[in-house]
C-alpha positions in Angstrom: 8.2 5.7 -1.0 4.7 6.0 0.2 5.1 9.6 1.2 6.5 10.3 -2.3 3.6 8.6 -3.9 1.2 10.7 -1.8 2.9 13.9 -2.7 3.0 13.1 -6.4 -0.5 11.8 -6.3 -2.0 15.0 -5.2 -0.6 16.8 -8.2 -2.2 14.4 -10.7 -4.7 16.4 -12.8 -8.4 15.7 -11.8 -9.2 14.9 -15.4 -7.3 11.6 -15.0 -9.7 9.0 -13.5 -8.8 7.7 -10.0 -8.7 4.1 -11.2 -6.2 4.9 -14.0 -3.8 6.4 -11.4 -4.5 3.4 -9.1 -3.7 1.0 -11.9 -0.4 2.8 -12.7 0.5 2.8 -9.0 -0.2 -0.9 -8.6 1.7 -1.7 -11.8 4.7 0.3 -10.5 4.7 -1.6 -7.2 4.4 -4.9 -9.1 7.4 -4.1 -11.4 9.6 -2.8 -8.5 8.7 -5.8 -6.3 9.4 -8.2 -9.2 12.8 -6.6 -9.8 13.7 -6.7 -6.1 12.4 -10.2 -5.5 15.2 -12.3 -7.0 17.8 -10.7 -4.8 15.8 -10.8 -1.6 13.6 -13.9 -1.8 13.8 -17.5 -2.9 11.1 -18.4 -5.4 8.7 -21.3 -5.1 5.4 -21.9 -6.8 2.4 -20.7 -4.9 -0.3 -23.0 -3.7 -3.9 -22.4 -4.8 -4.8 -20.8 -1.4 -1.8 -18.5 -1.8 -3.2 -17.4 -5.1 -6.6 -16.7 -3.6 -5.1 -14.6 -0.8 -3.0 -12.7 -3.3 -6.1 -12.0 -5.4 -8.0 -10.7 -2.3 -5.0 -8.7 -1.3 -4.9 -7.2 -4.8 -8.5 -6.1 -4.6 -8.1 -4.5 -1.2 -4.9 -2.8 -2.2 -6.5 -1.4 -5.3 -9.5 -0.1 -3.3 -7.1 1.4 -0.7 -5.0 3.2 -3.3 -8.1 4.5 -5.0 -9.7 5.6 -1.8 -6.5 7.3 -0.7 -6.0 9.1 -3.9 -9.6 10.3 -3.9 -9.2 11.5 -0.3 -6.2 13.5 -1.2 -8.1 15.0 -4.2 -11.1 15.9 -2.2 -9.5 16.9 1.1 -6.6 18.9 2.4 -3.4 17.0 2.8 -3.0 18.2 6.4 -6.4 16.7 7.2 -6.0 13.4 5.3 -2.4 12.5 6.2 -2.8 11.9 10.0 -5.5 9.4 9.3 -3.4 7.6 6.7 -0.2 7.5 8.7 -2.1 6.2 11.8 -1.7 2.8 10.1 1.7 2.5 11.8 0.1 2.6 15.3 -2.5 0.0 14.2 0.1 -2.2 12.7 2.1 -2.3 16.0 -1.1 -2.9 18.0 -2.3 -5.7 15.7 1.2 -7.2 15.7 1.1 -7.3 19.5 -2.5 -8.5 19.9 -2.7 -11.0 17.0 0.8 -12.3 16.7 2.3 -11.5 20.2 5.2 -9.8 18.4 6.9 -6.6 19.6 8.5 -4.3 16.9 12.3 -4.6 16.7 14.7 -1.6 16.9 14.6 -1.0 13.1 10.8 -0.8 13.1 10.7 1.6 16.1 
């Protein structure tokens, strides 16, 4: 889904502001997650600190989506994509270092 977003995002006309596209992207993620959530998770009310973390995560995800879209608009896909997809390596390394967790077979 992320690759599809990236491929579709590079064809968005430059006259549409980056933050508008970022807002729509965030709204689509929120709607899809909301639709999937009842079947995959059990709901319980969040504590105040959960809400704070969700707020911070929302700000950083918005900045990340905006920065990524801007990078794809300003640079060539072949130059930007390797940097973006290196997140998988960093996720595995941080999982090992921070949580002491190795990726399972599905993740590999």
